[in-house]
Residue, then its C-alpha position, 0 to 999 in steps of 0.5 A: x814360128x807360127x802355124x799355117x795362116x789357114x789355122x790362125x782363125x781357131x781359138x786363140x789358146x789352140x793358135x797358141x798351142x800349134x804355134x808352141x808346137x810347130x817350134x818344137x816340131x822335131x821334138x815334140x812337147x810335153x803337156x807341162x812344157x806346153x802349159x808353160x809356153x802357153x800361159x793357160x790353166x790345164x783345163x783350158x789347155x785340156x779342152x784345146x788339145x782335145x780340139x786340135x786331136x779331134x780335128x786331126x791337127x796334133x798327134x800324141x807319140x809315146x817315147x821313153x816313157x812320155x807322151x810328146x805331142x806333135x803337130x801334124x805336117x799340115x800345120x807346119x808352114x812352108x818356108x816361104x810363108x812370111x813370118x816376119x811379124x811372128x814375134x810382134x804378133x805373139x807379144x801382142x796376144x800375150x799382153x792382150x792375154x795378161x790384161x784381159x785377166x785382170 
């Protein structure tokens, strides 16, 4: 499920992080889990996380000796928001990232 529309104009990596976190909003994600979902180097991911935390869009919770990153409630879309094209949008973004790296 994608993050709310008002956050979709952010940097591409930040949007990918928010989308991944919204999908796992109940359990949160570690940095390593995020890295496997976002497919960016650790420095780029760290910068995106710093920006999102600075803007109060994510929080870090500590549970069972693990640091879990979770989105704040205002990032999570309402059930009525349209997400039917999310799969294709995510696929397009991933392909575009792969192509631009070459």
